ZAMARGU-4260 file (C-alpha; in steps of 0.2 Angstrom, whole numbers, plus 5000, padded with zeros to 4 digits):
<rodrens>
0) 5080/5071/5242 | 5091/5077/5257 | 5097/5095/5255 | 5115/5098/5263 | 5125/5114/5267
5) 5144/5111/5267 | 5154/5123/5279 | 5173/5122/5279 | 5186/5135/5277 | 5196/5125/5264
10) 5189/5125/5246 | 5197/5109/5241 | 5188/5100/5256 | 5171/5107/5251 | 5173/5102/5233
15) 5178/5084/5238 | 5164/5082/5250 | 5152/5089/5237 | 5158/5075/5225 | 5156/5062/5238
20) 5139/5066/5244 | 5131/5070/5227 | 5137/5053/5220 | 5121/5046/5229 | 5105/5050/5220
25) 5096/5055/5237 | 5108/5068/5242 | 5110/5086/5236 | 5122/5099/5241 | 5113/5115/5240
30) 5127/5127/5246 | 5144/5130/5253 | 5151/5142/5266 | 5169/5146/5272 | 5165/5153/5289
35) 5151/5153/5303 | 5143/5170/5298 | 5141/5164/5280 | 5134/5147/5285 | 5121/5156/5296
40) 5116/5167/5281 | 5115/5152/5269 | 5104/5142/5281 | 5092/5157/5283 | 5087/5157/5264
45) 5093/5139/5258 | 5084/5130/5272 | 5094/5114/5271 | 5090/5098/5280 | 5108/5094/5286
50) 5123/5106/5289 | 5139/5097/5288 | 5151/5109/5298 | 5169/5110/5303 | 5175/5116/5320
55) 5190/5127/5317 | 5186/5142/5305 | 5191/5160/5304 | 5178/5172/5312 | 5164/5163/5319
60) 5170/5145/5323 | 5160/5129/5321 | 5154/5128/5339 | 5146/5145/5339 | 5138/5143/5322
65) 5131/5126/5327 | 5123/5134/5343 | 5115/5148/5333 | 5109/5137/5319 | 5101/5125/5332
70) 5093/5139/5342 | 5086/5148/5327 | 5082/5134/5315 | 5074/5120/5324 | 5071/5109/5308
75) 5090/5110/5303 | 5101/5096/5309 | 5120/5099/5312 | 5133/5086/5309 | 5151/5090/5314
80) 5165/5084/5302 | 5182/5088/5310 | 5199/5082/5310 | 5201/5084/5330 | 5195/5070/5342
85) 5197/5081/5357 | 5185/5077/5371 | 5181/5095/5376 | 5178/5099/5358 | 5166/5085/5356
90) 5157/5090/5372 | 5155/5108/5366 | 5148/5103/5350 | 5136/5091/5358 | 5130/5104/5370
95) 5129/5117/5356 | 5116/5106/5348 | 5126/5095/5335 | 5117/5078/5332 | 5133/5069/5328
100) 5152/5071/5327 | 5163/5062/5313 | 5181/5063/5309 | 5186/5069/5291 | 5194/5051/5288
105) 5177/5044/5288 | 5174/5032/5273 | 5162/5040/5259 | 5149/5026/5261 | 5148/5029/5280
110) 5148/5048/5278 | 5133/5047/5267 | 5124/5034/5278 | 5127/5046/5293 | 5120/5061/5284
115) 5104/5050/5281 | 5102/5045/5299 | 5105/5063/5306 | 5092/5069/5294 | 5080/5056/5302
120) 5085/5062/5319 | 5097/5048/5324 | 5114/5054/5332 | 5130/5048/5323 | 5147/5047/5331
125) 5163/5041/5323 | 5173/5026/5329 | 5182/5029/5345 | 5172/5044/5350 | 5159/5035/5359
130) 5168/5034/5376 | 5171/5052/5376 | 5152/5055/5373 | 5148/5043/5388 | 5161/5051/5399
135) 5150/5067/5398 | 5134/5057/5402 | 5130/5065/5418 | 5131/5083/5411 | 5115/5091/5406
140) 5113/5095/5388 | 5102/5110/5388 | 5105/5114/5370 | 5097/5099/5362 | 5082/5101/5351
145) 5070/5093/5363 | 5078/5100/5379 | 5090/5085/5381 | 5101/5075/5370 | 5090/5060/5369
150) 5094/5054/5352 | 5098/5036/5347 | 5117/5034/5344 | 5124/5023/5330 | 5142/5018/5329
155) 5150/5012/5313 | 5160/4998/5322 | 5150/4983/5328 | 5159/4981/5344 | 5153/4999/5350
160) 5136/4998/5342 | 5128/4989/5357 | 5137/5000/5369 | 5130/5016/5360 | 5113/5008/5360
165) 5114/5005/5378 | 5119/5023/5382 | 5106/5030/5372 | 5093/5018/5380 | 5099/5023/5397
170) 5097/5042/5393 | 5080/5039/5385 | 5074/5030/5400 | 5080/5043/5412 | 5074/5058/5403
175) 5057/5052/5395 | 5041/5045/5401 | 5042/5026/5402 | 5027/5015/5399 | 5032/5001/5410
180) 5044/5008/5424 | 5044/4991/5433 | 5055/4984/5420 | 5068/4998/5422 | 5070/4993/5441
185) 5079/4977/5437 | 5097/4976/5443 | 5106/4977/5426 | 5122/4987/5425 | 5134/4992/5412
190) 5151/4999/5418 | 5144/5002/5435 | 5128/5010/5429 | 5110/5002/5426 | 5108/4994/5409
195) 5093/5002/5401 | 5096/4992/5385 | 5091/4976/5394 | 5076/4986/5400 | 5072/4991/5383
200) 5073/4973/5377 | 5062/4967/5391 | 5049/4981/5387 | 5050/4976/5368 | 5047/4957/5373
205) 5032/4962/5384 | 5024/4972/5370 | 5027/4959/5357 | 5020/4945/5367 | 5005/4956/5371
210) 5003/4960/5353 | 5004/4941/5348 | 4991/4936/5361 | 4979/4948/5354 | 4982/4943/5336
215) 4980/4925/5340 | 4964/4928/5350 | 4957/4937/5335 | 4963/4925/5322 | 4955/4910/5330
220) 4937/4915/5325 | 4942/4920/5308 | 4950/4903/5305 | 4934/4894/5310 | 4924/4904/5298
225) 4936/4900/5284 | 4936/4882/5288 | 4917/4881/5288 | 4917/4891/5271 | 4929/4878/5264
230) 4919/4863/5269 | 4903/4871/5262 | 4911/4875/5245 | 4920/4859/5243 | 4903/4849/5247
235) 4894/4859/5234 | 4908/4856/5221 | 4908/4837/5224 | 4889/4837/5224 | 4888/4846/5207
240) 4901/4835/5199 | 4892/4818/5205 | 4875/4825/5200 | 4881/4829/5183 | 4889/4812/5181
245) 4872/4804/5186 | 4861/4815/5175 | 4872/4817/5160 | 4865/4806/5145 | 4879/4795/5138
250) 4885/4799/5121 | 4893/4787/5108 | 4906/4792/5095 | 4908/4783/5078 | 4924/4787/5069
255) 4932/4783/5053 | 4948/4788/5043 | 4950/4796/5026 | 4967/4795/5016 | 4973/4807/5002
260) 4987/4798/4994 | 5001/4808/4987 | 4999/4802/4969 | 5004/4809/4952 | 4998/4806/4935
265) 5004/4812/4918 | 4994/4812/4901 | 5002/4816/4884 | 4993/4818/4868 | 5004/4819/4853
270) 4999/4822/4834 | 5014/4819/4822 | 5019/4834/4812 | 5006/4845/4821 | 5009/4846/4840
275) 5007/4838/4857 | 4996/4841/4872 | 5001/4836/4890 | 4992/4837/4906 | 5000/4833/4923
280) 4991/4830/4939 | 5004/4833/4952 | 5004/4827/4970 | 4993/4838/4981 | 5008/4839/4993
285) 5021/4843/4980 | 5020/4862/4981 | 5023/4870/4998 | 5016/4887/4991 | 4998/4879/4990
290) 4988/4875/5005 | 4987/4857/5011 | 4972/4849/5002 | 4968/4840/5019 | 4964/4858/5026
295) 4952/4861/5011 | 4943/4845/5014 | 4942/4849/5033 | 4933/4865/5029 | 4922/4856/5017
300) 4918/4842/5030 | 4914/4856/5043 | 4903/4866/5031 | 4885/4868/5033 | 4880/4860/5016
305) 4888/4843/5020 | 4880/4844/5038 | 4863/4849/5031 | 4863/4835/5018 | 4868/4822/5031
310) 4855/4828/5043 | 4842/4827/5029 | 4847/4809/5026 | 4844/4804/5045 | 4828/4815/5045
315) 4835/4827/5058 | 4838/4845/5060 | 4856/4851/5058 | 4856/4857/5076 | 4851/4839/5082
320) 4863/4831/5070 | 4878/4840/5078 | 4894/4846/5071 | 4907/4832/5067 | 4925/4832/5074
325) 4937/4833/5060 | 4956/4831/5064 | 4970/4832/5051 | 4984/4820/5057 | 5001/4829/5056
330) 5015/4822/5045 | 5002/4810/5037 | 4990/4810/5023 | 4975/4805/5035 | 4960/4814/5040
335) 4950/4807/5055 | 4931/4811/5057 | 4920/4807/5072 | 4901/4809/5074 | 4892/4807/5090
340) 4875/4799/5094 | 4865/4794/5109 | 4867/4775/5105 | 4880/4765/5095 | 4868/4762/5081
345) 4863/4780/5079 | 4881/4786/5079 | 4886/4773/5066 | 4871/4778/5055 | 4875/4796/5056
350) 4893/4793/5052 | 4887/4783/5036 | 4875/4797/5031 | 4889/4810/5034 | 4901/4801/5023
355) 4888/4799/5009 | 4884/4817/5010 | 4903/4821/5009 | 4905/4810/4994 | 4890/4818/4985
360) 4896/4835/4988 | 4914/4830/4982 | 4907/4823/4966 | 4896/4839/4963 | 4911/4850/4965
365) 4921/4839/4953 | 4908/4840/4940 | 4907/4859/4942 | 4925/4860/4940 | 4925/4849/4924
370) 4911/4860/4917 | 4919/4876/4920 | 4936/4870/4914 | 4927/4863/4898 | 4919/4880/4895
375) 4935/4889/4897 | 4944/4877/4885 | 4931/4878/4872 | 4932/4897/4872 | 4951/4895/4871
380) 4949/4882/4856 | 4938/4894/4846 | 4951/4908/4849 | 4965/4896/4844 | 4956/4891/4828
385) 4953/4909/4823 | 4971/4913/4826 | 4977/4899/4815 | 4965/4904/4801 | 4972/4922/4801
390) 4990/4916/4801 | 4987/4905/4786 | 4979/4918/4776 | 4993/4931/4779 | 5006/4918/4774
395) 4997/4914/4758 | 4995/4932/4753 | 5013/4936/4757 | 5019/4922/4746 | 5009/4929/4731
400) 5015/4947/4734 | 5034/4943/4737 | 5036/4929/4724 | 5045/4919/4738 | 5037/4903/4740
405) 5048/4895/4753 | 5065/4895/4760 | 5070/4882/4747 | 5069/4895/4733 | 5083/4905/4741
410) 5093/4889/4743 | 5092/4885/4724 | 5096/4903/4720 | 5111/4902/4731 | 5117/4886/4722
415) 5115/4894/4705 | 5125/4909/4711 | 5139/4898/4717 | 5139/4888/4700 | 5141/4905/4690
420) 5155/4910/4701 | 5164/4894/4698 | 5161/4896/4679 | 5168/4914/4680 | 5183/4908/4689
425) 5186/4895/4676 | 5184/4908/4662 | 5196/4920/4671 | 5209/4906/4672 | 5208/4903/4653
430) 5209/4921/4650 | 5225/4921/4660 | 5232/4907/4651 | 5229/4916/4634 | 5237/4931/4641
435) 5252/4921/4646 | 5253/4913/4628 | 5252/4930/4621 | 5266/4936/4631 | 5277/4922/4625
440) 5272/4926/4607 | 5277/4944/4610 | 5294/4938/4616 | 5296/4927/4601 | 5293/4941/4589
445) 5305/4952/4598 | 5292/4965/4602 | 5286/4973/4618 | 5269/4969/4624 | 5263/4986/4618
450) 5272/4983/4601 | 5265/4966/4600 | 5248/4973/4604 | 5251/4986/4590 | 5257/4973/4578
455) 5242/4962/4582 | 5230/4977/4578 | 5240/4981/4562 | 5242/4963/4556 | 5224/4959/4560
460) 5218/4974/4548 | 5216/4968/4530 | 5218/4986/4523 | 5233/4989/4533 | 5240/4973/4526
465) 5236/4978/4508 | 5244/4994/4511 | 5259/4986/4519 | 5260/4974/4504 | 5260/4988/4492
470) 5273/4998/4501 | 5284/4983/4503 | 5283/4979/4484 | 5287/4997/4479 | 5301/4997/4491
475) 5308/4981/4484 | 5307/4988/4466 | 5314/5004/4471 | 5329/4995/4479 | 5331/4985/4463
480) 5330/5000/4451 | 5342/5011/4462 | 5355/4997/4461 | 5354/4997/4441 | 5348/5015/4437
485) 5352/5032/4442 | 5341/5041/4454 | 5335/5053/4440 | 5329/5039/4430 | 5311/5041/4426
490) 5307/5023/4431 | 5316/5026/4448 | 5307/5042/4451 | 5290/5034/4446 | 5293/5020/4458
495) 5299/5031/4472 | 5283/5041/4470 | 5273/5025/4471 | 5283/5020/4486 | 5280/5037/4495
500) 5261/5036/4491 | 5260/5019/4498 | 5270/5024/4514 | 5258/5039/4517 | 5243/5028/4515
505) 5251/5015/4526 | 5255/5028/4540 | 5238/5035/4539 | 5230/5018/4541 | 5241/5014/4556
510) 5237/5030/4564 | 5219/5027/4562 | 5220/5010/4569 | 5232/5014/4584 | 5226/5031/4588
515) 5243/5039/4587 | 5256/5043/4575 | 5265/5029/4566 | 5283/5031/4560 | 5295/5021/4550
520) 5302/5013/4565 | 5285/5006/4570 | 5283/4999/4552 | 5301/4992/4553 | 5297/4983/4570
525) 5282/4975/4563 | 5291/4968/4548 | 5308/4964/4557 | 5311/4945/4557 | 5320/4945/4574
530) 5330/4930/4570 | 5316/4920/4561 | 5323/4913/4546 | 5307/4914/4535 | 5293/4925/4533
535) 5281/4910/4534 | 5286/4907/4552 | 5284/4925/4556 | 5267/4926/4548 | 5262/4910/4558
540) 5267/4918/4574 | 5257/4933/4570 | 5242/4922/4566 | 5244/4913/4582 | 5246/4929/4592
545) 5230/4936/4583 | 5220/4920/4588 | 5227/4920/4605 | 5222/4938/4608 | 5205/4935/4601
550) 5202/4921/4613 | 5208/4931/4627 | 5197/4945/4623 | 5182/4933/4621 | 5186/4925/4638
555) 5186/4942/4646 | 5169/4946/4638 | 5162/4930/4644 | 5169/4933/4662 | 5161/4950/4662
560) 5144/4943/4656 | 5145/4930/4670 | 5150/4943/4683 | 5135/4953/4677 | 5123/4938/4679
565) 5130/4935/4696 | 5127/4952/4702 | 5109/4951/4696 | 5106/4935/4705 | 5114/4942/4721
570) 5103/4957/4720 | 5088/4945/4718 | 5094/4935/4733 | 5097/4950/4744 | 5079/4956/4740
575) 5072/4939/4743 | 5082/4937/4759 | 5074/4952/4767 | 5058/4945/4763 | 5063/4928/4769
580) 5063/4935/4788 | 5045/4940/4785 | 5041/4923/4778 | 5049/4914/4792 | 5039/4924/4805
585) 5023/4921/4796 | 5027/4902/4795 | 5032/4902/4813 | 5015/4911/4817 | 5006/4897/4808
590) 5016/4884/4817 | 5012/4892/4834 | 4994/4893/4830 | 4993/4875/4825 | 5002/4870/4841
595) 4990/4880/4852 | 4975/4874/4843 | 4981/4856/4844 | 4986/4857/4862 | 4970/4866/4867
600) 4960/4852/4858 | 4970/4839/4867 | 4968/4847/4884 | 4949/4848/4881 | 4948/4829/4879
605) 4960/4826/4893 | 4950/4838/4905 | 4934/4828/4902 | 4943/4812/4907 | 4951/4819/4922
610) 4939/4825/4935 | 4950/4824/4951 | 4962/4839/4948 | 4957/4852/4960 | 4949/4839/4972
615) 4961/4824/4973 | 4953/4806/4975 | 4950/4801/4993 | 4951/4783/4999 | 4942/4777/5015
620) 4956/4770/5026 | 4944/4763/5039 | 4925/4763/5039 | 4913/4770/5052 | 4914/4759/5068
625) 4901/4753/5080 | 4906/4760/5097 | 4905/4749/5112 | 4908/4761/5126 | 4901/4779/5128
630) 4913/4793/5125 | 4905/4805/5136 | 4903/4808/5151 | 4921/4802/5156 | 4920/4798/5175
635) 4939/4798/5179 | 4943/4815/5171 | 4928/4823/5179 | 4932/4816/5196 | 4951/4821/5194
640) 4946/4838/5188 | 4934/4840/5203 | 4948/4835/5215 | 4960/4848/5208 | 4947/4861/5209
645) 4944/4856/5227 | 4963/4858/5231 | 4964/4875/5222 | 4948/4881/5231 | 4956/4876/5248
650) 4973/4884/5244 | 4963/4900/5239 | 4954/4901/5255 | 4970/4898/5265 | 4978/4912/5256
655) 4963/4923/5260 | 4965/4919/5278 | 4983/4923/5278 | 4980/4940/5270 | 4966/4944/5282
660) 4977/4939/5297 | 4991/4951/5290 | 4978/4965/5288 | 4972/4963/5306 | 4990/4964/5312
665) 4993/4980/5303 | 4976/4987/5310 | 4982/4983/5328 | 4998/4992/5325 | 4989/5007/5320
670) 4977/5006/5335 | 4992/5003/5347 | 5003/5019/5345 | 5014/5014/5359 | 5021/5001/5348
675) 5031/5014/5339 | 5048/5015/5332 | 5054/5025/5347 | 5052/5010/5359 | 5061/4998/5347
680) 5078/4991/5350 | 5092/5002/5344 | 5103/4987/5340 | 5105/4987/5321 | 5103/4968/5321
685) 5085/4969/5328 | 5079/4981/5314 | 5069/4976/5299 | 5059/4962/5308 | 5041/4958/5304
690) 5034/4967/5320 | 5043/4984/5317 | 5045/4986/5298 | 5045/5005/5299 | 5062/5007/5307
695) 5075/5013/5293 | 5089/5002/5289 | 5107/5007/5286 | 5115/5009/5268
</rodrens>
């Protein structure tokens, strides 16, 4: 991080410069000052790396402040940033110790780059100011940090860069001790002066060539050592490969292929009226959630049990028998198996033994599966039988307790209720007809329905009719006597008394029958003919009315009896309906128990007949072959691998040689301090080369 102190009498310029400089991550403005005195105080306790100062300020100006800072603080570099390009002012600032002079219109990027170079000790001058610096080349610069102004000058314009470098090189050659003074005596001029830049380039060429000669002399011996090492290692590599091919015992491989077909089988056992049992053997590849059966078979083929059984058949140990190679062919139903041996016959015999061991293991696993499944199904069958027995007992007990034998009983009861309802409807219809007929008779007699009802009650009573007959008879005799005799005649009086007595008896009987007082008007209405010519017709109408009334009353009674019977049957049906749900549940339990029992029994029989459920059937697509050529060792792959290893080994040794050469060159640079950055070309185009990597590059 480069610490910078800004000195300018205008606050706006200080703030602008601060923003420009701090936009770079490696630049930090640690303080600001508005005059020379404040700047000196800030330098004394802030200790900045670079002071960016203006020339014209109130009080102590920039030239005086620069001189004080350069004399008292040797580690602080001063860079002038002014708006004047006066030659005298530039010369004063240079003599005062400033390491550069820029104008305030310098672009921000060049300003930041100039600060970095000044901090490293490289003088920086703005465009167009270089000639003014050169014009003062013969003047001594006693105020420089090293006694003279011997810093390298970098110009921001390409046309002036080489001129600035030449001027700096000339000053450096004239003021410092030169390693090779003979090179500086060449007749090279620039504007009438000797050209030290050419001398510097000659010096650099001489040093570089000397360095290169030393490096080449030193690397010649190393190259021979690496060459000899490469020849030895490659010889050993090829000797090892050829010896291995000669000594390796040939191995033969017998291979065969198994197929797991994607078959599906369904078995259904159905007992009419009882139930059905179905068992399906799906394709082993139909469910993606279940592992591929070929993977299971591969684990079984690579297991120790099959290998040990096959080794026992060939009378070998499992280690001598060797582990077979099992490959599952993608996107097929095939499994490829290979067994090795030291002769074709041995390889084939081992393959046949291995396949026999696999078949035996597969059969044993299937038998174990069937046995385990049968045991599980037998337990399930016993449980199903017990459940069926309990369900049947509960159903029988409930039928006895509830009086409900089956659902047909409720159906018959419902039919009876519907029949009674129809009878009730018919009776009510007949009663309505009787009521209508009674209404017509009441109209014929000229009586209201109430009067007709009263007349019906009175006419139907024999005692009332007897009293009525006596009253009518005495009334007729009284009328006859009154027409011929005087009212005081004893016969008239006697008949009148009889008539009154008959009337009282008649009214009392009518009151008793009707439940209310009966007067003469009521008796008159009962006996009025209402246009009927004869008493016989009136009596017939009353008789018919009495019969009709009786029939209507009988029909109403019959309808009431039917309604009562219907209510009783409906209550019974409601009670039985509540019990029917329990009966249905019990019957369903019995049916379920029967179905489970039948299904379990069928599955038990089917399980004994299907032994390839968990372990699908395997067919042999190709039998173990008799190999003709050995499978190992393979000469071509071994030789090709040896060749590639030899190439990689040679490339590795070459890389080590290049790395060793670079390391030696870096060591020579450390041992040759005269090959330092101070003697390198100042031209920016020559920086960053491989011989002098330490010289910093511009931004």
